[in-house]
C-alpha positions in Angstrom: -11.4 6.2 -6.3 -13.3 8.9 -4.5 -12.3 10.4 -1.1 -14.6 12.2 1.1 -14.9 13.4 4.7 -17.1 11.5 7.1 -19.4 13.0 9.7 -17.1 11.6 12.4 -14.1 13.5 11.0 -12.4 10.7 9.2 -12.1 9.8 5.6 -14.1 7.4 3.4 -12.3 6.1 0.3 -14.8 4.7 -2.2 -12.9 2.1 -4.2 -14.3 1.6 -7.7 -12.4 -1.4 -9.0 -9.6 -3.8 -8.7 -7.1 -1.2 -9.9 -7.9 1.0 -6.9 -7.5 -2.0 -4.6 -4.1 -2.7 -6.2 -2.9 0.9 -5.6 -4.1 0.8 -1.9 -2.6 -2.6 -1.4 0.7 -1.3 -2.8 1.1 1.1 0.2 2.7 -1.5 2.5 4.8 -2.9 -0.4 6.1 0.5 -1.3 6.7 1.4 2.4 8.8 -1.7 3.0 10.7 -1.7 -0.3 13.6 0.5 0.6 17.0 -1.2 0.8 17.4 0.1 4.4 14.7 0.6 7.0 13.6 4.2 7.5 14.7 4.3 11.1 18.3 3.4 10.1 18.3 5.9 7.2 17.3 8.6 9.6 20.0 7.6 12.0 22.6 7.9 9.2 21.8 11.6 9.0 23.3 12.1 12.5 26.9 13.4 12.1 28.0 13.2 15.8 29.5 9.8 16.4 28.3 9.3 20.0 24.8 10.5 19.1 24.7 8.2 16.1 25.7 5.2 18.2 23.0 6.0 20.8 20.4 6.5 18.0 21.3 3.0 16.6 21.1 1.4 20.0 18.2 3.1 21.7 16.0 4.7 19.1 16.2 2.5 15.9 14.6 -0.7 17.4 11.6 1.1 18.8 11.2 3.4 15.9 11.5 0.6 13.4 8.9 -1.4 15.3 6.5 1.6 15.3 7.0 2.2 11.6 6.4 -1.5 10.8 3.3 -1.5 13.1 1.9 1.4 11.2 2.4 -0.3 7.9 0.9 -3.6 9.2 -2.2 -1.6 10.4 -2.7 -0.1 7.0 -2.2 -3.5 5.3 -4.8 -5.1 7.5 -7.3 -2.3 7.0 -6.9 -2.5 3.2 -7.1 -6.3 3.3 -10.3 -6.2 5.5 -12.0 -3.6 3.3 -11.0 -5.5 0.1 -12.4 -8.7 1.6 -15.7 -7.1 2.7 -16.1 -5.6 -0.8 -15.5 -8.9 -2.4 -12.7 -7.3 -4.4 -15.2 -5.0 -6.2 -16.6 -1.6 -5.3 -16.6 -0.8 -1.7 -15.5 1.7 1.1 -12.3 1.9 3.0 -12.6 3.9 6.2 -9.9 5.9 7.9 -10.9 7.1 11.4 -9.4 9.9 13.4 -7.7 7.2 15.6 -6.2 5.6 12.5 -5.0 8.8 10.8 -1.5 8.9 12.2 -0.8 5.3 11.3 -2.0 6.0 7.8 0.0 9.2 7.5 3.1 7.3 8.7 2.7 4.4 6.3 2.0 6.8 3.4 5.1 8.8 4.3 7.2 5.7 4.5 5.9 4.6 1.1 6.7 8.0 -0.5 10.2 8.1 1.0 11.0 4.6 -0.2 9.7 5.4 -3.7 11.9 8.5 -3.8 14.9 6.4 -2.5 14.5 3.9 -5.3 13.6 6.2 -8.2 15.4 9.4 -7.3 12.9 11.8 -8.8 14.6 14.7 -7.1 13.3 18.3 -6.7 10.4 19.3 -8.9 12.4 21.9 -10.7 15.0 19.3 -11.7 12.4 16.7 -12.7 12.6 15.4 -16.3 9.5 13.4 -17.2 11.3 12.2 -20.4 13.5 9.9 -18.3 10.6 8.0 -16.8 10.3 4.3 -17.5 6.9 2.5 -17.2 8.0 1.3 -13.7 9.2 4.7 -12.5 6.1 6.5 -14.0 3.8 4.1 -12.1 5.8 4.7 -8.9 5.6 8.5 -9.4 1.8 8.3 -9.8 1.5 6.2 -6.6 3.7 8.7 -4.8 1.5 11.5 -5.9 -1.6 9.7 -4.8 0.0 9.0 -1.4 0.9 12.6 -1.1 -2.6 13.7 -1.8 -4.0 11.2 0.7 -1.6 12.7 3.3 -2.9 16.2 2.4 -6.5 15.0 3.0 -5.4 13.5 6.3 -3.8 16.7 7.4 -6.6 19.0 6.2 -9.6 16.9 7.3 -8.7 14.4 9.9 -5.6 15.5 11.8 -6.4 19.2 12.1 
């Protein structure tokens, strides 16, 4: 997989093989794999009872819908690019207009991975405790983080 800036200020991801497509196709799966939706997990951080109730009633439904919409957008973009490439080598384009949706979906995926695997702070991280599954999840999380960095540095600046 190669990532480069486009003349229009977006990103072009050159997918080299089926493994790359699997990783990109995993973004929606990872994003939606948490036990509890992100909007509700964020609401659980509110300590004030009345504010927490208002958050659940007024914010969670719209925020959850927006989060799911962002993930669906990314899933559709990956599926369309995969189809156009016939499952082989091909480009995946992220335009300036799509950048925030991609950033959101990648962030949701990273948060869900951390929620499941509990890697914790870097200074406390012990690679010896990684299983094959958690090691693969860590690599995906790192790729998602780097894609977010590209989005911030190149597309969303």
